[in-house]
N, C-alpha and C positions, 0 to 999 in steps of 0.2 A: 347680376354683373358679370362682364364680359371678364375673362382672362384671357392670356397669354405665356406663356416657357421659353424665357430667356437665358443661357446654359442652365436648365435642368430648375429656373426661380420663377416658380408661380408669380405672376404682376398684375397686378388686379388695376380694372379700366377704373381710372380716377373721381368720372361721373361722380358726384355728389359723398365725395369720398375726403374727409377733414387730415386724415391723417395715411401715410403708410408707414409697412414695415420697414426697418432698415437691410433686411433679405430683398425687398421689393424694388427698394430705392438702389442698392446697388446691382441689381438683374437691368437696372434701366440705366445705369451707365455708362455697363461695360457693352451695354444694345447699343449704345451712342456713339456717332462716328465712325469710321471704318478704321476697326481694329482687329490685327489678325490672328489666327486664332492659338499662334504663339503666344502675342501679349496679352490678350485675355486671360489666358492659364498663367500668367507672370502679374498679372495685374488683383487675379483674383488672390493667390498666392500672396501677396502684402498685404493685402487688405483684409484679409481672415489670419492673419497673423499678429496684424496691427490689432485687430477687434480683441484677439484673444490676450494679449499682452494688456487690455484695457481693463479685461474683465466685460465686455462687451456692455460697457460705458455704452448711450443711446446717441447715436452720431450724431443730434442736433444740439445734447448737450456738451461735446469734446469742444473743450478748449485749447488755446495754443500752449499750454501746461502740460495738457498728456500728451500732445508729438512732441516735444520738448523732450518733454522724459523718455518716450519710450527711443527717442533719434541716440538721444544719451548713450541707452540701454544698447543699443545695435551697436554703437562707439567701442565700450567698453564690453563685449563679449556678453552683454547677460542672455542674449534672446538665441545665441548660435549653441547646440549639440559638442560644438567640442567648447565651448568654453572661450573661445579666441577673439578679438575685436574684432568687426568687420571692417573692409577696406572702405575707404572713403566713394568709390566707385559703388559697390555694397550699397552702401548706407543711402546715397542719393537714387538707387534704382529702387530703393523700396521705400522712400519717403517717396519719391514722386508719385507714383498712384493715388495715395491719399489728397497729395496739393493736388489730381490732375480733378478725382471726386468731389472736392469742396468747392473749388473754384468753378466746375461744371455746377455743381447743387448749390450754391449761392448765385448764379445768375438770375436775377430779374424775374424772369422769362418761366424757370422750372420752379427756383423758392420754395426749393424742399431744406433747404438751410437763410437765418434769416444774418450771418456771417460768412465767413470764411476764415477760420483759426488758423488759419496754414503762410498767411499775407508776411506774418514776420520771424518765420522759420525757414531760417536759413540753411540752406545745400551744403553738407561739407568741399571743399576744393575737391576737384579734382586731376589729379596728375596725371598729363598726356603721357603715356607712357612708350603708347603703338609708334611708335615712330619709325625705331628700328624694328616691329614683326612683318618682316620679308624674308621672303628665301633666294640667293642666289641665282641664276640659270642653270647652274651646277646642283644644288642643291635640290629644284626642283627637279632636275633630272633623278635624283637620287631618290627620293622621295616617292617620287612616279613610279621608278625600276622597281620598291620595296612594295607598293602594291601590287601592280602588277603579276607579283611573285602570291601574292593572299588572292587574289579572284582577279578576275574579268571585273566584275560588280564592284570590287571598287579603285581598279585604276579608273576605270569610265569615275567615279563619284568623286577623284581627287583629280582629273582631267576638268570636269564638269566647274569644280571648282578654283579650278587656275584659269583657265578663261574664260568661263559669264561671269566673277568676281561676286556669287551669289553669296550673302546670309545660307546658312546652314537653315533657319525657317524653311523659305526660298527654296529649299534645294529640296527637302520632302517633300512639300506642293506641288511638282511638276506631278501633271496626266498629260494623257498624249495630247487628249485635245487642246492642248496649250499651247502647240506649234502649228507653223501656217506659213504658208510662202507670200513670195511681195509676188507686188504685179510683175515684175520683169521673168519671176518665177529662174530667178537663179539663186536666191539664196532663200534659208529657211530663222522662221523669227520662232522667241521665244516671250512670252505673253506672261511676266509676272505678275501676278492679280491683285495678291496680297502683302505689299513690301510694305515695310514700314511705314506706320504711319495709314494702311490702310493702299495703300497708291501703287500703281500701276505704271507698267514701263513694259518696254520689247526690246530686246537683245539681242542681237545677230548672231546665230549657233553656225561654227565654223565645220565648212564642211566634212572635217575629217572624223571629230565628235557626233553630225549627225549620222553619222555613215557606222559608227560603231553603237547608237543607241539603235539604229533600225537590226544591226548584225549582230551584235553581241546579249542585247538583252534581249528578256521572255520575253514573246511574241504576244502581245495583251489581244485580251479576249474585248475588254471593252474602251471605249474612247477613254472614258473618265479614269483612268484604270493610275494609279501615281507610276511613275517610273522608280524611283526609290523608295519602298515600302518598309521605311524605316525611322525610329525616333533621332532627335537632334542628339542625345546622349550615344545611340549607336554610334551613329556619323563621327562624335568626338571619340568615340576607340577607336574605329575604322583607321583615325587619322593616330590616333598615339601607338597602336601597336604599330602603326609603317614608321613612327618616329622612329622609337626604343629599338626595331629591328634593324632601322638604318645607320643607327649611331649618330643620329644628327645632335649636338650639341643644343640647338635652341629646341625652345618646348615649343613644338608646334602647336597648332590648332588651326581645325576648318576656315577660324576666320583671320589666321595668316594667310590663307590660298586667296583672301578676297584682297585680302593690305598688298598679296605678291604682285595677282592681277591688274591693278592701280598700280603698280611701281615700273613695272615691266613694258604694261602699253606709254605711260608717258615717256620712259628711257628710248622707248622704238618710233617713238614719234607722232603717237598721242593728243591731242589739245584736250586743253586743263574741261573742257564742254561737253566732249566725246566720253572720258569718263566719270562727268559729274553724272552723265544719264544713262551709261552703263549702269553705273552703282546706286542710283536713282536715291542720290542728297539732293535733300533740299535745299540746302546751303552752299553756294560753290567754297564759301570759305572751308565746309569740311575736306571738301576733294583738294583744295590747294594748302595742305600742308603736308598732300605727297610730291604735291609739287618742286617742293622746298628742299625736301631729303631729295627729291631728284637733279635742282642743281647743283644743289652740293657735290652730288656723288661725279658732274659730269666736269664742272670746273671751281672748287674752295677757292677761298682767296691765297691763302700760300702757291696751290699754281701757278696764278699770276706773280703773285711777289718773285717765284720761283722763273718766270716767263723774264723778269724785269735783269735780274741778274744771275741771268743763267752763262754771262762774259765772265764771270769771275766766280763762276763754280768750275 
């Protein structure tokens, strides 16, 4: 029998096999599609937490009640170390991998499960609270100045997040051979190979930032070396430290800098499509949230009323 290893799980060749172990099914699921290493890690943890909660009941025997009870346990905080209820967004992120697993495994062409028990499981409604998660120009300057006092590397990390609008998982995955010069030899571009959903996109690198990469970062010995050999948590701590030392009242995270990129780009004339392509949004609706915010900044309803009544004011 042939074997292969996926995410350190040995998966048997299905030829002649009637059943598979749950670990093997999960390994094949995680290997399907184009998921980033960051997504695979989160999916693995979410599925393992669910299996542990249900006492490792065989996946094929799971019912909608098992998943619904697990969801309620998440909402009430029974699964957290602190005992505090999880936020709706967290509950959704922990249930989503389970739904994806059963949707994939119940496909007639795959057939690991004879039905999908998650079809009637509702995800908690998630309130969009990131509308105002951006920094002003002055706040960006304050944060970058603080990062510069910490180290050149920290400053370049902050600048990269603001200028390129990357996710943290994308930032820490950049290698030196991900850059290329365009046909006109006038610009440097970064290839993001493992964006959300495994999608690839190309981002133009401003000349100032590229110069810093070349002069202020360690000289690579190999083309596949990482620019920033750090974990997601380490990058988060770098931004957190700068935020606290700069006395910024906003709870800035690396993802805030991605929101800031989109907001400042639209405010200064970028088109919606340009921002969508740069951020790697699959749906234009996601990018439009930024546009609505920017339009309000430029001229909100009270401004029009003020203009109308200006002669009386």
